[in-house]
N, C-alpha and C positions, 0 to 999 in steps of 0.2 A: 503599604506601610513602609516608610523609609528604613534603611539600615541604621543600626546603632553602633557606629564605630567606637570602640572603647580605647584604642591606642592610636595616637596620632603618629604620622611619619616623623614629625619633629621629636616626639618623645623617644621613638625608636632610634633615631640618629643620635640624639643626646646620650642615650644609654650606651650605644655602641662606642661613641667617642670617649666615654668615661672608662671604657674597658680595653682600649687599644692604644698602640703607639701611633703618634702623629708626627709627620715631618712638614715643615714649611716647604714651599717650592724650592727655596734656595738650599735648604738642607738636602732635599731630595736630589737636586742637581749634583751636589757633592757626592752623595751616596751612590748615584748612578755611575760614577766613574770607577767604582769597585766592581771587578769582574764577578764577585760573589753576590751581586745584587741583581734582581730581575724586576724591572718596572712592568706592571701588569695593567694594561689599558682595558677597562671593562665597558667602554662605550660601545654602542652598536655600530655596524658598518656604515650607516648613513651619516652618523656623527663624524666618523673617521674621514669619510669622503668629503664632507662639507667643511670641517674645521682643520684638517691636517692631523698629524700624529707625531709622537715623540720618537725620534730615531732610535731603533733598537728595542723599543718596548714590545712586549709580548701581548698580542691582542686576544682577549677572551671575553666574549659577550657575557654580561651579567647572568643571563638565563642559563648558560652552560657551566658556570663556575663550579658548582658542587660536583658535577659529573666529570669535569676535567681534573679536579683535585683528587678524587677518590681512586686509588689504585685498583680497587675491585670493580670499578665501572668500566663498561666496554668503551667509554669515551675518554678514558684517562689520557692525559698528555704527560709524557715523560718529564717535561720541564718542571712540573710540580713535584716530582720525585727527587729533584736535585737538592743538595744541602746548601741552600742559598737563602738570602733574605728576599722576601717578596714585598714590593711596595705597590699597592693598588692605587689607581686613580680613575676618576670618571670626569665628567664635564666640570662639576662644581664642588665635589667632595662629599655629597650626601650618599649617593649609591656606593661609593668606595668605602665609606665608613661602615656601612652595613655589610658589604662584601668582605672587608677585613675582619670584622667581628665573626662572620660566618666561617671564614677560612681558619681563624684562630680556634673557634669552637670545634672544627673538624680535626684539629691537631696540627695544621700546617704552622711551621714556625721557623725563624722569626718572621712576623708580618707587621706591616704598618700601612698607612695611607697618607696621601698628600693633601694637606689642608688647602682648600680652594681648587683642587683638581687640575684639569688641563688648563682652565682659565687662569688659575694662579701660576701655573708653570709658564704660560705665555707671558703673563704680566711681569714675571720676574726675569724675563729674558731667556728662558730656556729654549733650546733648539727645537724647531718644528720643521717637519718636511711635508710636502703635499700629501693629501689624503687619498692615495690610490688604495682601494679596498683590497687587502690580502689577509685573510684570516689564516691562522697558523694551523690549519686542519691537517697538514701533512707532517707536522713536527711531532 
């Protein structure tokens, strides 16, 4: 018997987007100039290697986000304890909308995401560097 999925990804993303702050890629490029802003790239290492990355963005795979945000977690990353604005992005803006809502629900603030994700960033002329994979495991 097939599964009966009762909530679609689209409805979940729409709900998240209604509850979070969103920046256009151009707005995010301006915000990124502020030293009190951290861009958080939640794409996986294969995407970073294949597509490139935003210079200076903190890399945190979507699967580890909750663990890296929570100070009580053994996987906590100090960057998430800083008093800064966190702007999340993924490839196209769907995963980052969900991630931003999750971070907001955990109490991280202020948070936002980039509409259109990395694709929107590139299309708007945002800087991109080659995608050598280097996760921030030692930060």
